[in-house]
N, C-alpha and C positions, 0 to 999 in steps of 0.2 A: 312495760320495765318495772323492776322492782324499786322499792323507796329507796334501799340503800346503795343502790348501783350507781357507780361515777357516771358521769356525763361526759363523752370524748367530744370534743369540737376540733375541726382542723379548718386553719385558714391558710390558705396558701394561693401565690400569685405565679402564676405560669405565664412565661413570656411568649407570644403568640397565639394565645388562646382564642383571642378574638380573631384573627386570621383564619384558625383552625375553623372557628364556628360559621364563618362567612364560607370558607369553600364548602364545607358541608350542605350549607343552604342552596349554593349555586349547583354543587353536585345534585341534589336532589330534584332540583328544578329541571336539569339538562336530562335526565334520564327519561326515555321514551317506553313506549309500549313493546318495542322489538323485545325486551327482555322477557315480559309478560307472555308474547306470542310464542316464543321459542319454549318456554315452560309448558305451555299447553300442548304444542306439537309434541314433545315428549311425553307429557302423559298420556296422551291419544295413543302416542307409538308403544307406551310400556303397556298399556290396557290390551291392545291386539297383540301385541309379541306374547303377553301372558296369556290369552286366550287360545293362541295359536299351539304354544308350547304344552299349555295343559289338556288340550285335545289329545296332543300324541303321546302323553305320559300315561306309563302304565303303572309304576311302583313308586314307593315313595324316593328311591334315589332319582328316578326320572322328574318328579315334581321338584326336588331342590334344584336340580340342574336347569329345569325350565324356568324356574322364578330367577334364577342367576343369569340367564340367556335374557330373559325379558328386561333386567335392569341393565344389560350393556347392550341391547340391540342396537344403538347407533355405532358403535365399534365393528360388529359383523356388517353393517350397512355399509359404511365407509371403507371396509376391507372388500368386500366385494364391489363396490364402485371402482376404486383404484384396480382391483385384480380385472377387471373388464375393460379398463381403459391400457394399462401397461401390461398385464399378462401377471403369470408368478414369478417373482425374482428367485433365481436359485442360489 
């Protein structure tokens, strides 16, 4: 900070700030490892889908398409799963 620069200090009191802090602490304690596990499953699925689509890629366009397909692989999975249960909706 330069010598001639003015100092700015803001003092504010927010109603409910203590309630918010308490809620955040409780929320942090209540989170479990299921969110971490789902992220790991998605990551492994992304790597597998990426390898699968890159093996089939021949040109630049196929590489870009393969990367996009690897990112959205859960959508393909759910679509095919529902299609196998209910068939194609016309």
